C-alpha positions as CSV (number, residue, x, y, z in Angstrom):
1,M,3.3,7.7,12.0
2,S,3.9,4.6,13.9
3,R,6.7,2.1,13.3
4,R,4.2,-0.5,12.2
5,W,2.9,1.8,9.4
6,R,6.4,2.7,8.3
7,I,7.1,-1.0,7.8
8,R,3.8,-1.6,6.1
9,L,4.4,1.3,3.7
10,A,7.9,0.0,2.8
11,I,6.3,-2.7,0.6
12,P,4.6,-0.3,-1.8
13,A,7.7,1.9,-1.8
14,V,9.9,-1.0,-2.9
15,L,7.3,-2.0,-5.5
16,L,7.3,1.6,-6.8
17,V,11.1,1.5,-7.2
18,V,10.9,-1.9,-9.0
19,T,8.1,-0.6,-11.2
20,L,10.2,2.5,-12.2
21,A,13.3,0.4,-12.8
22,L,11.3,-1.8,-15.2
23,L,9.3,0.9,-17.0
24,I,11.9,3.5,-17.6
25,P,14.2,1.5,-19.8
26,S,11.5,-0.5,-21.6
27,K,9.2,0.3,-24.5
28,P,5.5,-0.6,-24.9
29,G,5.2,-4.1,-26.2
30,D,8.2,-5.4,-24.3
31,V,7.7,-8.2,-21.8
32,V,9.5,-6.1,-19.2
33,F,7.0,-3.3,-19.8
34,G,4.1,-5.6,-19.0
35,I,5.9,-6.9,-15.9
36,G,6.5,-3.4,-14.7
37,W,2.8,-2.5,-15.1
38,G,2.0,-5.8,-13.2
39,F,4.1,-4.6,-10.3
40,F,2.4,-1.2,-10.4
41,G,-1.0,-3.0,-10.1
42,V,0.2,-5.0,-7.2
43,M,1.4,-1.8,-5.5
44,L,-2.0,-0.2,-6.0
45,V,-3.7,-3.3,-4.4
46,F,-1.5,-2.9,-1.4
47,L,-2.3,0.8,-1.1
48,V,-6.0,0.3,-1.3
49,A,-5.8,-2.6,1.2
50,Y,-3.8,-0.3,3.6
51,A,-6.4,2.4,3.2
52,F,-9.2,0.1,4.3
53,L,-7.0,-1.2,7.1
54,A,-6.3,2.3,8.3
55,I,-10.1,3.1,8.3
56,G,-10.9,-0.1,10.1
57,E,-8.2,0.6,12.8
58,A,-9.5,4.1,13.3
59,E,-13.1,2.8,13.7
60,D,-11.8,0.2,16.3
61,R,-10.1,2.9,18.3
62,D,-13.2,5.1,18.2
63,R,-15.3,2.2,19.3
64,E,-13.0,1.5,22.2
65,R,-13.0,5.1,23.3
66,S,-16.8,5.2,23.2
67,E,-17.0,2.0,25.3
68,R,-14.7,3.5,27.9
69,R,-16.8,6.6,28.2
70,R,-19.9,4.5,28.8
71,R,-18.3,2.7,31.7
C-alpha cells in the first residue's frame, strides 16, 4: 500500500475512533448517540468514495499500459 493511500485511509480510521468514542458511552435517544451515527455515515461516505477512486486509478493505470503497448 502506498503512502498516499495510508494517508487517505487515516481519515476513516479517525472517524471510526470518534464514532466508537461517542457510541459506546451513549444510549439511543441521546444527542451524542445521533452525532456518533452521523460520524459513522460520514466515514462510510469516505470509504465508498475511496473505493470508486481506487477503481478509477486502476483503470487509468491499465489504460496507460495498453497505450504504451500500442506504441
